[in-house]
C-alpha positions as CSV (number, residue, x, y, z in Angstrom):
1,M,14.0,-32.4,4.7
2,S,12.7,-30.1,2.0
3,Y,13.3,-26.3,1.8
4,D,10.7,-25.5,-0.8
5,F,9.2,-22.0,-0.3
6,T,6.6,-22.2,-3.0
7,G,3.6,-20.2,-1.9
8,Q,5.5,-18.3,0.8
9,V,6.2,-14.6,0.8
10,A,9.6,-13.3,1.9
11,I,10.5,-9.7,2.6
12,I,14.2,-8.9,2.5
13,T,15.4,-5.4,3.5
14,G,18.5,-3.9,2.0
15,A,18.1,-6.4,-0.9
16,G,19.3,-4.2,-3.7
17,G,22.8,-5.7,-3.6
18,G,25.2,-7.8,-1.6
19,L,23.8,-10.2,0.9
20,G,20.2,-9.0,0.6
21,R,20.3,-9.6,-3.2
22,A,21.8,-13.1,-2.7
23,H,19.0,-13.9,-0.1
24,A,16.3,-12.7,-2.5
25,L,17.6,-14.7,-5.4
26,A,17.9,-17.8,-3.2
27,F,14.4,-17.6,-1.9
28,A,13.0,-16.9,-5.4
29,A,14.9,-19.9,-6.8
30,R,13.0,-22.1,-4.3
31,G,9.6,-20.8,-5.1
32,A,9.1,-17.8,-2.7
33,M,7.5,-14.6,-3.8
34,V,9.9,-11.9,-2.8
35,V,9.5,-8.3,-1.7
36,V,12.9,-6.6,-2.5
37,N,13.3,-3.7,-0.2
38,D,16.1,-1.2,-0.7
39,L,16.3,2.5,0.0
40,G,19.0,2.9,-2.7
41,G,21.3,4.8,-0.3
42,S,25.1,4.9,-0.1
43,R,27.1,2.7,2.2
44,D,27.1,5.2,5.0
45,G,23.4,6.0,4.4
46,S,24.1,9.6,3.6
47,A,22.8,9.8,0.0
48,P,20.3,8.0,-2.2
49,S,21.2,6.5,-5.5
50,A,21.4,8.9,-8.4
51,D,19.0,6.6,-10.3
52,G,16.3,7.0,-7.7
53,P,15.5,5.2,-4.4
54,Q,14.1,2.0,-6.0
55,S,16.6,1.5,-8.8
56,A,18.7,-1.1,-6.9
57,A,15.6,-3.0,-5.8
58,D,14.0,-2.8,-9.3
59,K,17.1,-4.4,-10.8
60,V,17.0,-7.4,-8.4
61,V,13.2,-7.7,-9.1
62,Q,14.0,-7.9,-12.8
63,E,16.6,-10.6,-12.2
64,I,14.1,-12.7,-10.3
65,I,11.4,-12.2,-13.0
66,D,13.9,-13.1,-15.7
67,L,14.6,-16.3,-13.9
68,G,10.9,-17.1,-13.8
69,G,10.1,-15.9,-10.3
70,K,7.8,-13.4,-8.7
71,A,9.0,-10.3,-7.0
72,I,8.1,-6.6,-6.3
73,A,10.3,-3.7,-5.3
74,N,9.9,-1.5,-2.3
75,G,11.9,1.6,-1.6
76,G,11.0,2.2,2.0
77,N,13.3,3.3,4.7
78,V,13.6,0.8,7.6
79,T,13.8,3.6,10.1
80,S,10.4,4.9,9.1
81,E,7.3,3.3,10.7
82,E,5.1,4.7,7.9
83,D,7.4,3.2,5.2
84,M,7.6,-0.2,6.8
85,Q,3.8,-0.3,7.3
86,A,3.4,0.7,3.7
87,M,5.8,-2.2,2.7
88,V,3.7,-4.7,4.7
89,D,0.5,-3.4,3.1
90,Q,2.1,-3.6,-0.4
91,A,3.2,-7.2,0.3
92,V,-0.2,-8.3,1.5
93,A,-2.0,-6.6,-1.4
94,A,0.4,-8.2,-4.0
95,F,0.8,-11.7,-2.5
96,G,-1.8,-12.1,0.3
97,R,0.5,-13.0,3.2
98,I,4.0,-12.6,4.7
99,D,5.9,-15.7,5.9
100,I,9.5,-14.4,6.1
101,L,11.3,-11.2,7.1
102,V,15.0,-11.0,6.7
103,N,16.3,-7.9,8.4
104,N,19.4,-7.2,6.3
105,A,19.5,-3.4,5.7
106,G,22.5,-1.7,7.2
107,I,25.1,1.1,6.9
108,L,28.6,1.7,8.1
109,R,30.1,4.8,9.7
110,D,33.4,3.5,11.1
111,K,35.7,5.5,13.4
112,T,37.3,4.9,16.7
113,F,34.9,5.6,19.6
114,T,36.6,8.8,20.9
115,K,36.7,10.3,17.4
116,M,33.2,9.2,16.3
117,A,30.4,11.9,16.2
118,L,27.5,10.9,18.3
119,S,25.3,11.5,15.3
120,D,27.1,8.7,13.5
121,F,26.7,6.4,16.5
122,E,23.0,7.1,16.6
123,M,22.5,6.7,12.8
124,V,24.1,3.3,12.7
125,M,22.1,2.2,15.8
126,N,18.9,3.5,14.2
127,V,19.4,1.7,10.9
128,H,20.6,-1.7,12.2
129,L,18.8,-2.0,15.5
130,M,15.7,0.2,15.3
131,G,15.3,-0.5,11.6
132,S,15.0,-4.2,12.5
133,V,12.7,-3.4,15.4
134,I,10.4,-1.3,13.2
135,A,10.3,-3.8,10.3
136,T,9.6,-6.7,12.7
137,R,6.8,-4.8,14.4
138,A,5.2,-4.1,11.1
139,V,5.1,-7.7,9.9
140,L,4.0,-9.3,13.3
141,P,0.2,-8.7,13.0
142,V,0.2,-10.5,9.7
143,M,2.3,-13.4,11.0
144,K,0.3,-13.7,14.2
145,D,-2.9,-13.9,12.2
146,Q,-1.3,-16.8,10.2
147,D,0.1,-18.5,13.3
148,Y,3.3,-18.7,11.3
149,G,6.4,-16.6,10.6
150,R,10.1,-16.7,10.3
151,I,12.2,-13.6,11.2
152,I,16.0,-13.2,10.8
153,M,18.1,-10.5,12.5
154,T,21.5,-9.9,10.9
155,T,24.1,-9.7,13.6
156,S,27.9,-9.7,13.2
157,S,31.2,-10.9,14.6
158,S,31.7,-7.2,15.4
159,G,28.9,-7.5,17.9
160,L,29.6,-11.0,19.1
161,Y,33.4,-10.5,19.5
162,G,34.3,-6.8,18.8
163,N,36.0,-5.0,16.0
164,Y,38.3,-2.0,16.0
165,G,36.6,1.2,14.9
166,Q,33.1,-0.3,15.0
167,S,31.7,0.5,18.4
168,N,28.4,1.8,16.9
169,Y,28.0,-1.2,14.5
170,G,29.0,-3.7,17.2
171,A,26.6,-2.2,19.8
172,A,23.8,-2.4,17.3
173,K,24.6,-5.9,16.2
174,L,24.8,-7.3,19.7
175,G,21.6,-5.5,20.5
176,L,19.9,-7.5,17.8
177,V,21.0,-10.7,19.6
178,G,19.3,-9.4,22.8
179,L,16.2,-8.7,20.7
180,V,16.2,-12.3,19.4
181,N,16.6,-13.7,22.9
182,T,13.4,-12.1,24.0
183,L,11.3,-12.5,20.9
184,K,12.1,-16.2,20.7
185,L,10.1,-16.5,24.0
186,E,7.3,-14.1,23.3
187,L,6.5,-15.3,19.8
188,Y,7.0,-19.1,20.0
189,K,3.3,-19.9,20.8
190,S,2.3,-17.9,17.7
191,G,4.3,-20.2,15.5
192,I,6.9,-17.5,14.8
193,R,10.6,-18.4,15.0
194,V,13.3,-15.7,15.4
195,N,16.9,-16.3,14.8
196,A,20.1,-14.4,14.0
197,L,22.6,-14.7,11.2
198,A,26.2,-13.5,11.6
199,P,27.5,-13.4,8.0
200,V,31.0,-13.0,6.6
201,A,30.8,-11.9,3.0
202,A,32.3,-9.7,0.3
203,T,29.9,-6.8,-0.2
204,R,30.2,-3.0,-0.5
205,M,30.2,-3.0,3.3
206,T,33.5,-4.9,3.3
207,D,35.2,-4.2,-0.1
208,D,37.8,-1.8,1.4
209,I,38.3,-3.8,4.6
210,M,39.4,-7.2,3.3
211,P,42.1,-8.1,0.8
212,P,41.0,-9.2,-2.7
213,Q,42.1,-12.8,-2.2
214,M,39.7,-13.1,0.8
215,L,36.9,-11.3,-1.0
216,D,37.0,-13.8,-3.8
217,L,36.1,-16.6,-1.4
218,L,33.5,-14.7,0.7
219,T,30.6,-14.6,-1.8
220,P,27.2,-13.4,-0.5
221,A,25.6,-16.5,-2.1
222,S,27.7,-18.8,0.2
223,V,25.9,-17.3,3.2
224,S,22.3,-17.6,2.0
225,P,21.9,-21.3,2.7
226,A,22.0,-20.4,6.4
227,V,19.1,-18.0,5.9
228,L,17.1,-20.6,4.1
229,F,17.7,-23.1,6.9
230,L,16.6,-20.7,9.5
231,C,13.4,-19.9,7.6
232,G,12.4,-23.5,7.0
233,K,9.2,-25.1,8.4
234,D,11.3,-27.0,11.0
235,A,13.5,-24.0,11.9
236,P,14.9,-23.7,15.4
237,T,14.4,-20.5,17.3
238,G,16.7,-18.2,19.3
239,E,19.8,-19.5,17.5
240,I,22.8,-17.6,16.1
241,I,24.3,-19.1,12.9
242,T,27.6,-17.8,11.5
243,A,28.3,-18.3,7.8
244,G,30.9,-17.5,5.2
245,A,32.8,-19.0,2.3
246,G,31.1,-22.3,2.7
247,T,31.6,-22.7,6.5
248,F,28.6,-22.7,8.9
249,A,28.8,-22.6,12.7
250,R,26.6,-22.1,15.7
251,A,27.4,-19.3,18.2
252,Q,26.2,-19.1,21.7
253,I,26.5,-16.9,24.8
254,L,27.9,-19.1,27.6
255,E,28.3,-18.7,31.3
256,S,30.6,-20.6,33.6
257,E,29.1,-22.6,36.4
258,G,30.6,-20.1,38.8
259,L,31.7,-20.4,42.4
260,F,29.8,-19.5,45.6
261,L,31.8,-17.1,47.7
262,G,29.1,-15.9,50.0
263,A,27.3,-12.6,50.6
264,D,30.3,-11.2,52.4
265,A,32.6,-11.9,49.4
266,T,35.4,-9.3,48.8
267,P,37.2,-8.4,45.6
268,E,40.2,-10.1,47.0
269,M,38.3,-13.3,47.2
270,I,37.1,-13.0,43.6
271,A,40.7,-12.4,42.5
272,E,42.0,-15.4,44.4
273,S,39.2,-17.6,43.0
274,W,39.3,-16.2,39.5
275,D,40.7,-19.4,37.8
276,N,38.0,-21.6,39.4
277,L,35.0,-19.3,38.9
278,S,35.9,-18.5,35.3
279,D,36.6,-22.1,34.4
280,M,34.5,-22.7,31.2
281,T,34.6,-26.5,31.3
282,A,31.0,-26.8,32.4
283,A,29.8,-23.6,30.8
284,R,26.4,-23.7,29.3
285,P,23.9,-21.4,27.6
286,Y,20.6,-20.3,29.2
287,K,17.2,-20.4,27.6
288,Q,16.2,-17.2,29.4
289,G,17.4,-14.8,32.0
290,A,15.4,-16.4,34.8
291,D,17.5,-19.6,34.4
292,Q,20.6,-17.7,35.3
293,S,18.9,-16.1,38.2
294,Q,17.8,-19.5,39.5
295,K,21.4,-20.6,39.6
296,F,22.4,-17.8,41.9
297,V,19.4,-18.3,44.2
298,V,19.9,-22.1,44.4
299,N,23.6,-21.6,45.2
300,A,22.7,-19.2,47.9
301,F,20.2,-21.6,49.5
302,E,22.4,-24.6,49.3
303,N,25.2,-22.8,51.0
304,K,23.1,-21.0,53.6
305,E,24.3,-21.7,57.1
């Protein structure tokens, strides 16, 4: 199975450093033409780079060109519909098409929930969740016209499992999984596959969170193979891949088979049956919400007196 991206065009947001830079270099090394998007902001999104908004993106573009690849820089803000449409227009004008979008841009504003300003909660949600929504909406007309596209949402273990002091980040990251779960259904017939990546990597987002010995193992480049896999011609859709330090895994949202207790069930009955109804031995994922609803309706009919 080949992962040759020659002739394809990949847009990577937040690609001026860290994971985004690693993804951009990985795609370019396999023949893709790359749009390196980066606003050039600080880790918390409060200030642009002193060298200008496109300086980080320009440096990555130059790296790609020096290695014999093709790339252009874009300094658009993912939270701006106008900026993301301009990015799409720039990509099409330069390369003629858009095959891949990796929604990678993000910021951190960590603090415990009760001490966090609502403006900080909203800002993180806007960049991670709405930024991915806006960028995705911008590329979809091009991808639909092609009957082909690959879209990656960057989720996180903070969203899948929780992390102290990251209620805003976790809410945004799990929200992206919800977005994937619906887009996988809506876009499948258009030849567009939508998946999620949950990376563990040493970047400026984590350099003061993890000890040095861990950071040395968690290179951004060790995550990028998962992105290439999810953007291949035979890519799955609706999947969550976790990746870090050379380990790759599949994450899923599972639900137990459950236990029918009747329409007159009481909280006492749930408590008494908790071990049985929460038994995950036969747990399974669902393709869509209606599949879960069907289980409840079938159980009710089968146990109807």
